C-alpha positions in Angstrom: 99.7 -96.1 36.0 98.0 -98.5 33.7 95.8 -97.2 30.9 94.4 -98.1 27.5 92.3 -101.1 26.4 93.9 -103.9 24.4 91.6 -105.7 21.8 93.2 -108.7 20.0 91.4 -108.7 16.7 91.4 -111.5 14.1 88.4 -110.4 12.1 86.2 -113.1 13.5 82.6 -112.4 14.7 83.6 -112.7 18.3 86.5 -110.4 17.8 84.2 -107.9 16.2 81.8 -108.2 19.2 84.7 -107.7 21.6 85.7 -104.6 19.6 82.1 -103.2 20.0 82.4 -103.7 23.8 85.8 -102.1 23.9 84.8 -99.1 21.9 81.8 -98.6 24.4 84.2 -98.9 27.4 86.9 -96.6 25.7 84.2 -93.9 25.3 83.0 -94.3 28.9 86.5 -94.3 30.4 88.2 -92.0 28.0 90.7 -94.6 27.1 92.7 -95.3 24.0 92.2 -98.5 22.1 95.1 -100.7 20.9 93.7 -103.1 18.2 96.3 -105.8 17.9 96.5 -108.4 15.2 99.0 -111.2 15.6 100.2 -113.0 12.6 102.2 -116.3 12.6 105.9 -116.2 12.2 106.0 -118.8 9.4 109.4 -119.8 10.5 109.6 -123.4 9.5 112.2 -125.3 7.6 109.9 -125.4 4.6 109.1 -121.7 4.5 112.9 -120.9 4.8 113.6 -123.2 1.8 110.9 -121.7 -0.5 110.2 -118.2 0.6 112.4 -115.2 1.1 112.1 -113.3 4.5 110.9 -110.2 2.8 108.1 -112.1 1.1 106.9 -113.5 4.3 106.8 -110.0 5.9 105.0 -108.7 2.9 102.4 -111.5 3.3 102.1 -110.8 7.1 101.5 -107.1 6.4 98.8 -108.0 3.7 97.0 -110.2 6.2 97.2 -107.5 8.8 95.7 -104.9 6.6 92.9 -107.3 5.6 92.0 -107.9 9.2 92.1 -104.3 10.1 89.8 -103.3 7.1 87.0 -105.1 9.0 87.6 -103.1 12.2 88.4 -99.6 10.4 84.8 -98.4 9.9 83.7 -99.1 13.4 86.8 -97.4 14.8 86.7 -94.3 12.6 83.0 -93.7 13.3 83.4 -94.3 17.1 85.5 -91.1 17.7 87.7 -93.0 20.1 91.5 -92.6 20.0 92.9 -95.9 18.6 96.1 -97.5 17.3 96.4 -100.6 15.2 99.3 -102.8 15.8 100.8 -105.9 14.3 102.9 -108.4 16.1 104.4 -111.6 14.8 104.5 -114.9 16.7 102.4 -117.0 19.1 99.2 -115.1 19.8 99.2 -115.8 23.5 102.7 -114.7 24.0 102.3 -111.6 21.8 99.1 -110.4 23.5 100.6 -110.8 26.9 103.8 -109.0 25.8 101.8 -106.1 24.3 99.7 -105.8 27.5 103.0 -105.6 29.5 104.9 -103.3 27.2 102.0 -100.8 26.8 100.9 -101.1 30.5 97.3 -101.9 29.5 94.5 -101.4 31.9 92.4 -104.2 30.4 92.3 -106.8 27.6 89.0 -107.3 25.9 88.8 -110.3 23.5 86.5 -112.8 21.9 86.2 -116.4 22.7 86.3 -118.8 19.9 83.9 -121.0 21.6 85.9 -124.3 21.5 84.2 -127.2 23.2 85.6 -128.2 26.6 87.3 -131.4 25.3 89.1 -129.8 22.4 89.9 -126.8 24.4 91.3 -128.9 27.4 93.6 -130.7 25.0 94.6 -128.0 22.7 94.0 -125.0 24.8 92.8 -121.7 23.3 94.3 -118.2 23.0 91.6 -116.7 25.3 92.1 -119.4 28.0 95.8 -118.8 27.9 95.4 -115.0 28.1 93.0 -115.3 31.1 95.6 -117.5 32.9 98.7 -115.4 32.1 97.3 -111.8 31.9 98.9 -109.0 33.9 95.5 -107.1 33.9 91.8 -107.7 34.0 90.6 -109.6 31.0 87.1 -109.7 29.5 86.2 -112.6 27.2 83.3 -112.0 25.0 81.5 -115.3 24.5 80.3 -116.9 21.3 76.8 -115.9 20.3 74.1 -118.5 20.7 73.8 -118.7 16.9 77.4 -119.4 16.4 77.1 -122.3 18.9 74.1 -123.8 17.1 75.9 -123.5 13.7 79.0 -125.2 15.2 77.0 -128.0 16.7 75.2 -128.7 13.5 78.5 -128.7 11.6 80.0 -131.3 14.0 76.9 -133.5 14.2 77.2 -136.9 12.5 75.5 -137.0 9.1 72.1 -138.6 8.9 
């Protein structure tokens, strides 16, 4: 039987909004939350030449803890049962792998609000998850304010 809610968390505003929704659902359903942060592997020829593997792992752990600091107050005050997890690699692959291994009931994640042209060319993590997920997936959209800020930033200078 599937149970538990998976929340991929990168510290962004959308991820934080998704975490709010997940906490609400976890309370209503009596489910455990798994808050997942995926860090890049950094396995390139350049990193292998200049960095020791243990230094890379330490850096990934540091980034993980920084991300989880943003989620910790909300999680602790919510009263829900939760677990924070770190996975290394491609975010799409690692989120799907975690959902399969933990037999997750639902994935709740933020959308980064990429425009359709760029999203169509590059793809996005949320789009990849929706298409490959083994369970229902809820995507929390970009807030209207974030869309306005992004549009202003990409508008040509006058």
